[in-house]
C-alpha positions as CSV (number, residue, x, y, z in Angstrom):
1,G,1.9,-58.9,-7.8
2,L,-1.2,-59.1,-5.6
3,P,-4.6,-60.9,-5.9
4,T,-8.1,-59.7,-6.2
5,G,-11.3,-61.7,-6.6
6,I,-14.3,-61.9,-8.9
7,Y,-17.6,-63.6,-7.8
8,S,-18.6,-66.5,-10.1
9,T,-22.0,-64.8,-10.3
10,N,-20.6,-61.5,-11.6
11,S,-21.8,-60.5,-15.1
12,A,-19.3,-59.9,-17.9
13,D,-19.7,-56.1,-17.3
14,A,-18.9,-56.5,-13.6
15,C,-15.8,-58.6,-14.5
16,L,-14.8,-55.9,-16.9
17,H,-14.9,-53.2,-14.3
18,I,-12.8,-55.2,-11.8
19,L,-10.2,-56.4,-14.3
20,S,-9.9,-53.0,-15.8
21,D,-9.8,-51.1,-12.5
22,S,-7.2,-53.4,-11.0
23,A,-5.2,-53.5,-14.3
24,A,-5.0,-57.2,-14.0
25,N,-2.3,-59.0,-16.0
26,I,-3.5,-62.5,-15.2
27,A,-7.1,-63.9,-14.9
28,V,-7.7,-67.3,-13.4
29,V,-11.1,-68.8,-14.3
30,E,-12.6,-72.0,-12.9
31,N,-14.1,-73.5,-16.0
32,E,-15.4,-72.8,-19.5
33,T,-18.5,-71.0,-18.3
34,Q,-16.4,-68.4,-16.5
35,L,-13.9,-68.4,-19.4
36,E,-16.6,-67.3,-21.8
37,K,-17.3,-64.2,-19.8
38,I,-13.6,-63.2,-19.8
39,L,-13.2,-63.9,-23.5
40,S,-16.3,-61.7,-24.3
41,I,-14.5,-58.7,-22.8
42,R,-10.9,-59.6,-23.5
43,S,-10.5,-57.0,-26.3
44,M,-11.3,-54.2,-23.8
45,L,-8.5,-55.3,-21.4
46,P,-5.2,-54.1,-22.7
47,N,-3.3,-55.1,-19.5
48,L,-4.6,-58.7,-19.5
49,K,-1.7,-60.9,-20.7
50,T,-2.6,-64.5,-19.6
51,I,-5.8,-66.4,-18.9
52,I,-5.5,-69.6,-16.8
53,Q,-8.3,-72.2,-16.7
54,Y,-8.3,-74.1,-13.3
55,S,-10.4,-77.1,-14.2
56,G,-10.9,-79.0,-17.5
57,K,-8.7,-78.8,-20.6
58,P,-8.7,-75.5,-22.4
59,T,-10.1,-75.7,-25.9
60,Q,-8.3,-72.6,-27.1
61,Y,-4.5,-72.6,-27.8
62,D,-3.7,-69.4,-25.9
63,I,-5.5,-70.4,-22.6
64,L,-3.1,-71.9,-20.0
65,S,-4.2,-75.0,-18.1
66,W,-3.5,-75.3,-14.4
67,E,-1.2,-78.3,-15.0
68,N,0.9,-76.3,-17.4
69,L,1.1,-73.4,-14.9
70,M,2.4,-75.8,-12.3
71,L,5.1,-76.9,-14.7
72,I,6.1,-73.3,-15.3
73,G,6.3,-72.8,-11.5
74,K,8.6,-75.8,-11.1
75,S,11.0,-74.3,-13.7
76,V,11.5,-71.1,-11.7
77,P,14.4,-71.3,-9.1
78,D,13.5,-71.0,-5.4
79,E,16.0,-68.1,-5.2
80,I,13.7,-65.8,-7.1
81,L,10.8,-66.6,-4.7
82,D,13.0,-66.1,-1.7
83,R,14.2,-62.7,-3.0
84,R,10.6,-61.6,-3.5
85,I,9.6,-62.7,0.0
86,R,12.6,-60.8,1.5
87,S,11.5,-57.6,-0.4
88,L,8.1,-57.5,1.2
89,A,7.2,-54.7,3.6
90,I,4.5,-55.0,6.3
91,N,2.7,-51.8,5.1
92,Q,2.7,-53.0,1.5
93,C,-0.6,-53.7,-0.2
94,C,-1.1,-57.5,-0.6
95,A,-4.7,-57.9,-1.5
96,V,-7.6,-55.9,-3.1
97,I,-11.1,-56.7,-2.1
98,Y,-13.9,-55.3,-4.2
99,T,-17.0,-54.1,-2.3
100,S,-20.4,-55.7,-3.1
101,A,-21.5,-52.6,-5.1
102,T,-25.0,-52.3,-3.6
103,T,-25.1,-48.5,-4.2
104,G,-22.9,-48.1,-7.3
105,K,-19.7,-49.5,-8.9
106,A,-17.6,-51.8,-6.8
107,K,-14.6,-50.1,-5.1
108,G,-11.3,-51.8,-4.6
109,V,-10.3,-51.9,-1.0
110,M,-6.5,-52.1,-0.5
111,L,-5.3,-54.2,2.4
112,N,-1.7,-54.5,3.5
113,H,0.1,-57.3,5.3
114,D,-0.3,-55.7,8.7
115,N,-4.0,-55.3,8.3
116,I,-4.5,-59.0,7.7
117,I,-2.0,-60.4,10.2
118,Y,-3.1,-58.1,13.0
119,T,-6.8,-58.9,12.4
120,I,-6.3,-62.7,12.3
121,R,-4.1,-62.8,15.4
122,F,-6.6,-60.6,17.3
123,F,-9.5,-62.8,16.2
124,V,-7.8,-66.0,17.2
125,K,-6.6,-64.7,20.6
126,Y,-9.8,-63.0,21.8
127,I,-12.8,-64.5,19.9
128,V,-12.1,-68.1,18.9
129,V,-9.7,-70.5,20.5
130,V,-8.6,-72.5,17.5
131,P,-9.9,-76.1,17.9
132,K,-8.6,-79.2,16.4
133,G,-10.4,-80.4,13.3
134,C,-11.3,-78.6,10.1
135,E,-13.5,-75.9,8.7
136,L,-15.6,-76.0,5.5
137,S,-14.8,-73.4,2.9
138,Y,-18.0,-72.7,0.9
139,L,-18.4,-68.9,0.7
140,P,-16.8,-67.0,-2.2
141,L,-13.1,-66.4,-1.5
142,S,-13.4,-63.0,-3.1
143,H,-15.3,-61.9,0.0
144,V,-13.2,-60.6,2.9
145,A,-14.8,-62.9,5.4
146,A,-14.0,-66.1,3.4
147,M,-10.5,-64.8,2.6
148,Q,-9.8,-64.3,6.3
149,S,-11.5,-67.5,7.6
150,D,-10.5,-69.9,4.8
151,I,-7.1,-68.7,3.6
152,Y,-5.1,-66.4,6.0
153,G,-6.7,-67.7,9.2
154,P,-5.8,-71.4,8.6
155,I,-2.3,-70.4,7.4
156,N,-1.8,-68.6,10.7
157,T,-3.3,-71.3,12.9
158,G,-2.7,-74.6,11.0
159,V,-6.4,-75.5,10.9
160,T,-7.3,-77.9,8.0
161,V,-9.7,-76.5,5.4
162,Y,-12.2,-78.7,3.5
163,F,-12.8,-77.3,0.0
164,P,-16.0,-78.8,-1.6
165,S,-16.9,-78.7,-5.2
166,S,-18.7,-75.8,-6.8
167,D,-22.2,-77.4,-6.2
168,V,-22.0,-76.7,-2.5
169,L,-24.5,-73.9,-2.6
170,K,-26.8,-75.7,-5.0
171,G,-28.6,-77.7,-2.2
172,K,-25.4,-79.7,-1.3
173,L,-24.2,-77.7,1.8
174,G,-25.8,-80.2,4.2
175,D,-24.0,-83.1,2.4
176,Y,-20.6,-81.4,2.7
177,L,-21.2,-80.5,6.4
178,L,-21.7,-84.2,7.1
179,K,-18.5,-85.0,5.4
180,A,-16.4,-82.2,6.9
181,R,-17.9,-82.0,10.4
182,P,-16.2,-78.6,10.9
183,A,-15.0,-77.4,14.3
184,A,-16.1,-73.8,13.4
185,F,-18.7,-72.6,11.0
186,F,-19.2,-69.1,9.6
187,G,-22.3,-68.2,7.6
188,V,-24.1,-65.1,6.2
189,P,-27.6,-64.7,7.6
190,R,-29.2,-66.1,4.4
191,I,-27.5,-69.5,5.1
192,F,-28.7,-69.7,8.7
193,E,-32.2,-68.6,7.6
194,K,-32.3,-71.3,4.9
195,I,-31.1,-74.0,7.3
196,S,-33.7,-72.9,9.9
197,E,-36.4,-73.1,7.3
198,K,-35.5,-76.6,6.3
199,I,-35.5,-77.7,9.9
200,R,-39.0,-76.2,10.4
201,E,-40.1,-78.0,7.3
202,V,-38.9,-81.3,8.7
203,E,-40.6,-80.5,11.9
204,Q,-43.9,-80.0,10.1
205,E,-43.5,-83.5,8.4
206,M,-42.9,-85.2,11.8
207,R,-45.5,-87.6,13.3
208,P,-47.4,-85.9,16.2
209,L,-45.5,-87.6,19.0
210,Q,-42.1,-86.9,17.4
211,R,-43.1,-83.2,16.9
212,R,-44.2,-82.9,20.6
213,I,-40.9,-84.4,21.8
214,F,-38.9,-82.2,19.5
215,Q,-40.8,-79.0,20.6
216,W,-40.4,-80.1,24.2
217,A,-36.6,-80.4,23.8
218,R,-36.4,-77.1,22.0
219,Q,-38.4,-75.4,24.8
220,N,-36.0,-76.8,27.5
221,A,-33.0,-75.5,25.5
222,T,-34.6,-72.1,25.1
223,D,-35.4,-71.8,28.8
224,Y,-31.9,-72.8,29.8
225,N,-30.0,-70.6,27.3
226,A,-32.2,-67.6,28.1
227,K,-31.3,-67.9,31.8
228,K,-27.6,-68.5,30.9
229,L,-27.4,-65.5,28.7
230,T,-29.0,-63.1,31.2
231,S,-27.0,-64.4,34.2
232,T,-24.3,-62.1,35.5
233,N,-21.4,-64.5,34.9
234,G,-23.0,-66.9,32.3
235,A,-22.6,-69.8,34.7
236,I,-25.8,-71.5,35.9
237,S,-26.5,-75.1,36.8
238,A,-28.1,-77.1,34.0
239,P,-31.5,-78.6,35.0
240,F,-32.3,-82.2,34.4
241,N,-34.9,-81.5,31.7
242,Y,-32.2,-79.6,29.7
243,K,-29.6,-82.3,30.1
244,F,-32.1,-85.0,29.1
245,S,-33.3,-83.1,26.1
246,R,-29.7,-82.5,25.0
247,Q,-28.8,-86.2,25.1
248,L,-32.1,-87.5,23.8
249,V,-32.8,-85.0,21.0
250,L,-30.5,-82.0,20.5
251,K,-27.2,-83.9,20.1
252,K,-28.8,-86.1,17.4
253,V,-30.1,-83.0,15.6
254,K,-26.6,-81.5,15.5
255,K,-25.2,-84.8,14.2
256,R,-27.8,-84.9,11.4
257,L,-26.7,-81.3,10.5
258,G,-23.0,-82.2,10.5
259,W,-22.4,-79.8,13.5
260,D,-21.8,-82.4,16.2
261,K,-18.1,-81.3,16.4
262,T,-18.7,-77.6,15.8
263,L,-17.7,-75.5,18.8
264,Y,-18.1,-72.0,17.2
265,F,-20.8,-70.5,15.1
266,F,-20.4,-67.0,13.5
267,A,-22.7,-64.9,11.5
268,G,-21.7,-61.7,9.6
269,G,-22.2,-59.8,6.3
270,A,-25.6,-58.5,7.3
271,P,-27.8,-58.4,10.4
272,L,-29.0,-61.8,11.7
273,S,-32.6,-61.5,12.9
274,P,-33.3,-62.2,16.6
275,E,-35.9,-64.8,15.4
276,V,-33.2,-66.9,13.7
277,L,-30.8,-66.5,16.7
278,N,-33.5,-67.6,19.1
279,F,-34.5,-70.6,16.9
280,F,-30.9,-71.9,16.9
281,L,-30.7,-71.3,20.7
282,S,-33.7,-73.6,20.9
283,L,-31.4,-76.2,19.3
284,D,-28.7,-75.5,21.8
285,I,-26.6,-73.7,19.1
286,L,-25.2,-70.2,20.0
287,I,-24.5,-68.1,16.9
288,T,-22.2,-65.2,17.8
289,D,-23.3,-62.3,15.6
290,C,-20.5,-60.0,14.5
291,F,-20.0,-56.9,12.3
292,G,-17.3,-56.0,9.9
293,M,-16.6,-54.8,6.4
294,S,-13.9,-55.0,3.7
295,E,-12.5,-51.7,4.9
296,T,-11.8,-53.1,8.4
297,T,-10.2,-56.3,7.0
298,G,-13.3,-58.3,8.1
299,P,-14.4,-58.4,11.7
300,L,-14.6,-55.1,13.6
301,I,-17.1,-55.9,16.5
302,S,-18.1,-59.3,17.8
303,N,-20.1,-61.1,20.3
304,T,-18.2,-63.9,22.1
305,I,-19.4,-67.1,23.8
306,K,-18.8,-65.4,27.2
307,N,-20.1,-61.9,26.3
308,F,-23.2,-62.2,24.1
309,R,-26.4,-60.2,23.7
310,I,-29.2,-61.0,21.2
311,G,-29.9,-58.1,18.8
312,S,-26.4,-56.7,19.2
313,V,-23.1,-57.3,17.3
314,G,-21.2,-57.6,20.6
315,K,-18.9,-55.3,22.5
316,L,-15.4,-56.7,21.7
317,T,-13.8,-54.3,19.1
318,L,-10.7,-54.4,17.0
319,G,-9.2,-51.0,17.3
320,E,-10.9,-47.8,18.5
321,I,-14.5,-46.9,17.8
322,K,-16.8,-44.0,18.5
323,F,-20.0,-42.4,17.4
324,I,-20.6,-39.0,15.7
325,N,-23.7,-37.0,14.9
326,T,-25.7,-38.9,17.5
327,D,-29.4,-38.3,17.9
328,E,-31.5,-38.1,21.2
329,K,-31.6,-41.9,21.2
330,G,-27.9,-42.3,21.0
331,N,-27.8,-43.5,17.4
332,G,-24.9,-42.1,15.4
333,E,-22.5,-42.9,12.6
334,L,-19.9,-45.4,13.6
335,I,-16.3,-44.4,13.0
336,V,-13.2,-46.5,13.6
337,R,-9.4,-46.2,13.9
338,G,-6.7,-48.9,14.1
339,R,-4.3,-51.3,12.5
340,N,-7.2,-53.2,10.9
341,V,-8.4,-50.2,8.9
342,F,-7.6,-50.4,5.1
343,M,-5.0,-48.3,3.2
344,G,-7.6,-46.7,0.9
345,Y,-9.6,-47.3,-2.3
346,L,-7.8,-48.3,-5.4
347,N,-7.7,-45.4,-8.0
348,L,-10.1,-43.4,-5.9
349,E,-8.0,-40.9,-4.0
350,E,-10.8,-38.3,-3.6
351,Q,-13.2,-40.9,-2.3
352,T,-10.6,-42.2,0.1
353,I,-9.9,-38.7,1.5
354,K,-13.7,-38.1,2.0
355,S,-14.0,-41.5,3.9
356,F,-11.4,-40.4,6.5
357,Q,-11.5,-37.6,9.0
358,S,-8.6,-35.3,9.5
359,D,-7.4,-37.2,12.6
360,G,-7.4,-40.6,10.9
361,W,-10.8,-41.9,11.8
362,F,-12.6,-43.9,9.1
363,A,-16.3,-43.3,8.7
364,T,-18.0,-46.7,8.2
365,G,-21.3,-45.2,7.0
366,D,-23.2,-47.4,9.5
367,I,-25.7,-46.1,12.1
368,A,-25.1,-47.7,15.5
369,S,-25.7,-47.2,19.2
370,Q,-24.1,-48.6,22.4
371,D,-26.0,-49.6,25.5
372,K,-25.0,-49.1,29.2
373,D,-23.2,-52.5,29.2
374,G,-21.1,-51.7,26.1
375,Y,-23.0,-53.8,23.6
376,I,-23.3,-52.2,20.1
377,T,-26.3,-52.4,17.9
378,I,-26.2,-51.7,14.1
379,T,-29.5,-50.1,13.0
380,G,-28.7,-49.5,9.3
381,R,-26.6,-47.7,6.8
382,C,-26.6,-43.9,6.5
383,K,-27.4,-44.3,2.8
384,E,-30.3,-46.5,3.6
385,L,-31.9,-44.1,6.1
386,I,-35.4,-43.1,4.9
387,I,-36.2,-39.4,5.4
388,T,-40.0,-38.8,4.9
389,S,-41.5,-35.7,3.4
390,G,-42.3,-34.7,7.0
391,G,-38.6,-34.9,7.9
392,E,-38.7,-38.1,10.0
393,N,-35.6,-40.2,9.9
394,I,-36.4,-43.9,9.7
395,A,-34.0,-46.9,9.7
396,P,-35.7,-49.5,7.5
397,V,-33.9,-52.7,8.7
398,P,-35.5,-52.9,12.2
399,I,-39.0,-52.5,10.7
400,E,-38.3,-55.0,8.0
401,N,-37.1,-57.5,10.5
402,T,-40.2,-57.0,12.6
403,I,-42.5,-57.6,9.6
404,K,-40.6,-60.9,8.8
405,L,-41.0,-61.9,12.4
406,L,-44.7,-61.3,12.4
407,L,-45.2,-62.9,9.0
408,P,-43.4,-66.3,8.7
409,V,-44.7,-66.5,5.1
410,V,-42.6,-63.5,4.1
411,N,-39.1,-64.1,2.8
412,N,-38.0,-60.6,1.9
413,C,-39.4,-57.2,2.2
414,M,-38.3,-53.6,1.6
415,L,-39.6,-50.5,3.2
416,I,-40.4,-47.5,1.0
417,G,-40.9,-43.8,2.0
418,E,-38.0,-41.6,0.9
419,K,-39.5,-38.0,0.5
420,R,-43.0,-39.6,0.7
421,K,-45.9,-38.7,3.0
422,Y,-46.2,-42.2,4.4
423,L,-44.4,-45.6,4.4
424,T,-45.2,-48.6,2.2
425,I,-43.6,-51.9,1.9
426,L,-42.9,-54.5,-0.8
427,L,-43.3,-58.1,0.3
428,T,-42.2,-61.4,-1.2
429,L,-43.2,-64.8,-0.1
430,K,-41.2,-67.9,0.7
431,T,-40.9,-70.0,-2.4
432,E,-38.8,-72.9,-3.6
433,V,-35.7,-72.0,-5.6
434,N,-34.3,-73.7,-8.7
435,M,-30.9,-74.9,-7.3
436,E,-29.2,-74.8,-10.7
437,T,-30.1,-71.2,-11.6
438,Y,-31.0,-69.8,-8.2
439,V,-34.2,-68.4,-9.7
440,P,-37.2,-68.4,-7.3
441,T,-40.1,-70.5,-8.5
442,N,-43.8,-70.0,-8.1
443,Q,-44.2,-72.9,-5.6
444,L,-44.5,-72.0,-1.9
445,T,-42.2,-73.6,0.6
446,I,-43.6,-76.0,3.2
447,T,-43.2,-73.3,5.8
448,A,-45.3,-70.9,3.7
449,R,-47.9,-73.5,2.9
450,H,-48.2,-74.4,6.5
451,W,-48.8,-70.7,7.4
452,C,-51.4,-70.4,4.7
453,H,-53.1,-73.5,6.0
454,E,-53.2,-72.0,9.5
455,V,-55.0,-68.9,8.2
456,G,-57.5,-71.1,6.3
457,S,-56.0,-71.2,2.8
458,Q,-55.0,-74.2,0.7
459,A,-52.8,-72.1,-1.6
460,Q,-49.8,-73.9,-3.0
461,T,-48.3,-71.1,-5.2
462,V,-47.9,-67.4,-5.2
463,T,-50.1,-67.2,-8.3
464,E,-53.0,-68.7,-6.4
465,I,-52.7,-66.0,-3.8
466,L,-52.4,-63.1,-6.1
467,D,-54.6,-64.0,-9.1
468,L,-57.7,-65.5,-7.4
469,P,-57.1,-63.4,-5.1
470,E,-56.8,-65.5,-1.9
471,T,-58.6,-63.2,0.5
472,K,-57.8,-65.3,3.6
473,V,-54.0,-64.9,3.0
474,L,-54.2,-61.2,2.1
475,S,-56.5,-60.5,5.1
476,A,-54.0,-62.4,7.4
477,I,-51.1,-60.3,6.1
478,Q,-53.1,-57.1,6.7
479,A,-53.9,-58.2,10.2
480,K,-50.2,-58.5,11.0
481,I,-49.4,-55.2,9.3
482,N,-52.1,-53.7,11.6
483,E,-50.4,-55.4,14.6
484,Y,-47.1,-53.9,13.7
485,N,-48.7,-50.5,13.4
486,T,-50.3,-50.7,16.8
487,E,-47.8,-52.6,18.8
488,Y,-44.3,-51.9,17.3
489,A,-44.4,-48.5,15.4
490,V,-43.0,-45.9,17.8
491,S,-44.6,-43.0,15.9
492,N,-47.2,-42.3,13.3
493,A,-44.5,-41.7,10.7
494,Q,-43.2,-45.3,11.2
495,R,-46.6,-46.9,10.5
496,I,-47.0,-48.8,7.2
497,Q,-50.0,-47.4,5.3
498,K,-49.9,-49.7,2.2
499,W,-48.2,-52.9,1.1
500,I,-48.1,-55.2,-1.9
501,V,-47.0,-58.8,-2.4
502,L,-44.7,-59.1,-5.5
503,P,-45.1,-62.1,-7.8
504,C,-41.5,-63.2,-7.5
505,D,-39.1,-63.3,-4.6
506,F,-35.9,-61.2,-4.5
507,S,-32.9,-63.0,-5.8
508,L,-29.3,-62.7,-7.2
509,P,-30.4,-63.5,-10.8
510,G,-33.2,-61.0,-10.5
511,G,-30.7,-58.3,-9.5
512,E,-32.3,-57.4,-6.1
513,F,-29.3,-58.9,-4.3
514,G,-25.6,-58.3,-4.8
515,P,-23.0,-61.1,-4.8
516,S,-22.8,-61.0,-1.0
517,M,-26.6,-61.2,-0.7
518,K,-27.1,-57.6,0.4
519,L,-30.2,-56.0,-0.8
520,K,-29.6,-53.5,-3.6
521,R,-32.3,-50.9,-2.5
522,Q,-31.8,-48.5,-5.4
523,F,-32.1,-51.3,-7.9
524,V,-35.3,-52.4,-6.3
525,L,-36.7,-48.9,-6.4
526,E,-36.0,-48.7,-10.1
527,K,-37.1,-52.2,-11.0
528,Y,-40.5,-51.9,-9.2
529,K,-41.0,-48.1,-9.9
530,D,-44.4,-48.6,-11.5
531,V,-45.6,-50.8,-8.6
532,I,-44.4,-48.3,-6.0
533,D,-46.0,-45.4,-7.9
534,K,-49.3,-47.1,-7.7
535,L,-49.0,-47.4,-3.9
536,Y,-48.8,-43.6,-3.8
537,A,-51.3,-42.9,-6.6
538,S,-54.2,-42.0,-4.3
């Protein structure tokens, strides 16, 4: 047998697709809440023989408890296990990872033993020297990044893994970081964005003298790290102001965050904005951005501590890469070949064949470019590329990141313009989130309220901004859209002609994000069709 994973946030329909597609015989659920979803679709799963409940005591007679499963395991002779181990082949499928399904149904990515072992050993050898200590497992283990970093990586290296309870992402991550004090930390961009927002909120609540000292220390770290990253060999002498700031302020900040023993910080799963990277550099924290996908068994390209460039995903690659169908700016589709590339999609032979070229290169579907020093920048997905009615090809992500940089009050945004005469953009504001349901509330965050105050508004909620309407806030947003159009748009086609603030932020419960927190663009287009049509009505 082999394992596959289901996100705890998956709907019953999504669970049905994965269990049916994988022909699962056994389903392991965490608790009764997850059990109810499986029971509601059980009659449609003829291959499902056993359901195991990990925590709590099952209330139904035919549900196996974890304790009883352990007893069954003890009754099986070791010879049977040894025989199974000896029968394994290195090119045999050992795990199926389902994609995040941002553009359709989730596909089962088949990985073999060699895919996993090769990737882990390469990562450990060239990217991170395994430190003593532990790491905190808080991301879903059904995602390839967590599977590699929290299961197969520690098995290979012997690093201790700290598994928190299921409330870790309900406002408790900081508490568990303080308990675990990990030696390495991996996060998706959303995690680092949220942590940076909380630090900014604390900064706003500081007394004036404290704030000035904190900002002084951050500026010293920014100056030092900027020079260090742009030096030829990365080795420069640390000035006194930086050393003093590090001892007086920055080390204490890291300790308050639970990162005082953390030597490596990694970000992946989606692009991490330069704004967030620079913010953490001002705290003397270097986040090495990397790029990968389920089909490449996790990491494919990575920055390292010694070779790092903001805005890129690095230049160290696992296997071979090249670019096809490049434009005049050097942007082309990234294709890859190597031992880390997956076997194929489960039950999707035709789609697998289409994904590979005749000479064995796998087409990632990502648009990328490489600079003269070898650093690679991912500018978007081929499927995300906007082609206007005038034939202009526009990658939305760089524009969206620029808007969020110019407008600290904006939490999420999505560029619109496919087959349209001009671009428009949907904006959502930074609001508090109900940590039990993950549903965004109407209440603006401290950061958002502070920005509103700076532009002359006392607004506390999104409703106050939209229903009054709050002209000072809306005028300030328009001013920044104008700034983007004049200072950042490289052509008339890339200018944003109209925009609208939505009443609620994008979220996982709202359907705008998939389980791995990637924006489901087609879903957003359908959900807000009436709003978008009005932007193009005149």
